[in-house]
C-alpha positions in Angstrom: -0.7 11.5 -35.5 -0.6 11.2 -39.2 -2.8 8.6 -40.9 0.1 6.2 -41.5 1.2 6.4 -37.9 -2.4 5.6 -36.8 -2.5 2.6 -39.1 0.8 1.3 -37.7 -0.5 1.6 -34.2 -3.7 -0.1 -35.2 -1.7 -3.1 -36.5 0.1 -3.5 -33.2 -3.2 -3.7 -31.4 -5.0 -6.0 -33.8 -2.7 -8.9 -33.1 0.0 -9.1 -35.8 1.7 -7.8 -38.9 4.2 -8.9 -41.5 7.8 -7.9 -40.8 11.1 -9.0 -39.4 10.0 -9.2 -35.8 12.0 -6.8 -33.7 11.3 -4.0 -31.2 13.6 -1.1 -31.6 14.3 2.4 -30.5 16.1 5.3 -32.0 18.8 6.5 -29.7 21.4 9.1 -30.6 20.2 8.9 -34.2 20.9 5.2 -34.3 18.4 2.3 -34.6 18.9 0.1 -31.5 17.4 -3.4 -31.3 15.7 -3.7 -28.0 14.6 -7.3 -28.5 14.0 -9.7 -31.4 10.5 -11.3 -30.9 10.9 -14.9 -29.7 10.5 -17.3 -32.7 10.5 -14.4 -35.2 12.5 -14.0 -38.3 15.2 -11.8 -36.8 15.8 -14.1 -33.8 16.1 -17.1 -36.2 19.0 -15.5 -38.2 20.8 -14.4 -35.1 19.9 -10.7 -34.4 20.6 -9.9 -30.8 19.4 -7.2 -28.3 21.8 -4.2 -28.5 22.6 -4.6 -32.2 22.5 -1.3 -34.0 21.1 -1.2 -37.6 23.3 1.0 -39.7 22.3 0.0 -43.2 19.0 -1.3 -44.7 19.3 -2.6 -48.3 22.8 -1.0 -48.5 21.5 2.5 -47.6 22.9 4.2 -44.6 20.3 4.8 -41.9 22.6 6.0 -39.0 23.1 9.6 -38.3 20.6 10.8 -41.0 17.7 11.8 -38.7 15.6 8.7 -39.5 12.2 8.5 -37.8 10.3 5.5 -36.3 7.7 5.5 -39.1 10.5 5.5 -41.7 12.2 2.5 -40.1 8.9 0.6 -40.0 8.3 1.3 -43.7 11.8 -0.1 -44.6 11.6 -3.2 -42.4 7.9 -4.2 -42.7 6.7 -5.9 -45.8 4.8 -8.9 -47.2 5.4 -12.3 -45.8 8.2 -14.3 -47.6 9.9 -11.1 -49.0 13.5 -10.5 -48.0 15.3 -7.5 -46.5 19.1 -7.0 -46.1 20.4 -5.2 -43.1 23.9 -4.5 -41.7 24.3 -4.2 -38.0 27.0 -3.0 -35.6 27.6 -5.3 -32.7 29.5 -4.6 -29.5 33.0 -5.9 -29.5 32.8 -6.9 -33.2 35.0 -4.8 -35.5 33.2 -5.3 -38.8 29.6 -4.8 -39.7 27.5 -8.0 -39.7 25.2 -8.6 -42.7 21.9 -10.4 -42.4 19.3 -11.4 -44.9 15.9 -11.7 -43.2 12.8 -13.3 -44.7 9.8 -11.4 -43.5 7.0 -13.4 -41.8 3.7 -13.0 -40.0 4.6 -11.6 -36.5 2.1 -12.5 -33.8 1.8 -9.8 -31.2 0.5 -11.0 -27.9 -0.4 -8.9 -24.9 0.4 -11.5 -22.2 4.1 -11.5 -21.4 4.0 -14.0 -18.4 1.6 -16.2 -16.4 2.8 -18.4 -13.6 2.4 -19.2 -9.9 4.8 -17.4 -7.6 3.9 -19.6 -4.6 1.2 -22.2 -3.7 -1.6 -19.7 -3.6 -0.6 -16.6 -5.7 -0.7 -16.3 -9.4 1.1 -13.6 -11.5 0.0 -12.3 -14.9 1.8 -9.5 -16.9 0.1 -7.7 -19.7 2.1 -5.4 -22.0 -0.8 -3.8 -24.0 -4.5 -3.8 -24.4 -5.0 -5.4 -27.8 -7.9 -7.2 -29.5 -6.7 -10.5 -28.0 -6.1 -9.3 -24.4 -9.3 -10.5 -22.9 -9.0 -14.0 -24.3 -5.4 -14.3 -23.4 -6.2 -13.2 -19.8 -9.2 -15.6 -19.5 -7.1 -18.5 -20.7 -4.2 -17.7 -18.4 -6.6 -17.3 -15.4 -8.1 -20.7 -16.1 -4.7 -22.3 -16.1 -3.6 -20.6 -12.8 -6.9 -21.6 -11.1 -6.1 -25.3 -12.0 -2.8 -24.8 -10.2 -4.6 -23.7 -7.0 -4.5 -19.9 -7.4 -6.4 -18.0 -4.8 -4.8 -14.5 -5.1 -3.6 -12.7 -8.1 -0.9 -10.1 -9.0 -1.8 -8.3 -12.2 1.3 -6.5 -13.6 0.5 -3.5 -15.8 3.9 -1.8 -15.4 5.1 -0.5 -18.7 1.7 -1.0 -20.3 0.9 2.1 -22.3 -2.7 1.1 -23.0 -4.6 0.3 -26.1 -8.2 -0.5 -26.9 -10.9 0.9 -24.5 -13.1 -2.2 -24.9 -10.2 -4.5 -23.9 -9.7 -2.5 -20.7 -13.4 -2.7 -19.9 -13.5 -6.5 -20.6 -10.5 -7.0 -18.3 -12.0 -4.9 -15.5 -15.2 -6.9 -15.9 -13.2 -10.0 -14.9 -12.9 -8.6 -11.4 -16.4 -7.3 -10.9 -19.8 -8.8 -10.2 -23.2 -7.5 -11.4 -23.9 -4.1 -13.0 -21.1 -1.8 -11.8 -19.9 1.2 -13.7 -16.3 0.8 -15.0 -15.8 4.0 -17.0 -17.6 6.5 -19.2 -16.5 8.4 -22.3 -17.8 11.8 -23.3 -16.5 14.2 -26.0 -17.5 17.4 -27.7 -18.8 15.5 -30.7 -19.8 12.4 -28.9 -22.5 12.0 -26.2 -21.7 10.4 -22.9 -21.4 6.6 -22.9 -21.3 4.5 -19.8 -19.6 1.1 -19.6 -20.8 -1.4 -17.0 -19.7 -4.7 -15.7 -21.7 -7.9 -16.3 -22.0 -11.2 -14.4 -19.0 -12.7 -16.3 -16.3 -12.0 -13.8 -13.8 -14.8 -13.7 -11.9 -13.5 -10.6 -14.3 -11.9 -8.1 -13.0 -13.5 -4.9 -9.5 -13.5 -3.5 -6.8 -10.9 -3.1 -5.9 -8.7 -6.1 -2.8 -6.5 -6.5 -2.4 -4.4 -9.6 1.1 -3.2 -10.3 1.7 0.0 -12.3 4.6 2.4 -12.9 5.1 5.8 -14.4 4.7 4.4 -18.0 1.3 2.6 -17.2 -1.2 4.8 -19.0 -4.6 5.1 -20.8 -6.3 1.7 -20.7 -4.0 0.6 -17.8 -5.4 3.5 -15.7 -9.0 2.2 -16.3 
């Protein structure tokens, strides 16, 4: 990864950045909006999933080989600054123009937390960011108040993130001093990570859901 790509990834783990609040993908050389972040600037002006961004500040960005990092540079910017985009929307003949005022975009790792029956709670985590452990502990406390005895932890689609967040999460399910993981590299000596006595869910049934895109910290 280049330095700028590492910095961008770091922002997405540290809990927020200034921008327009969309997740996107580049498909067939076109920027597709996967989802506007709930409550974010793009959702507020009416951007929808499936919209295709074809112009940014009047410049064509479709069919020109644009990369993810280039899109981020064009869309991200200081809070309260504006960016003009034109999107193509299915079943709409003309391009739709939007002026979006950038804002602070909170990035949470907890996508869902609820009871699926009288005894079973469900928590879904999308990443392992700097806020993951606190989000999980708060959600766990809420589910316990609703009578949770068993838990489904959904890590499907979770590509990982910070090592310390994965260790902190694993610690929630373990008692005492038990080895969770160790790291070792050519330039770094071995380091072992152990659980503490801080486990918030050490009794009851636990199911961890993963899929082919669960990786890195999710595997821990």
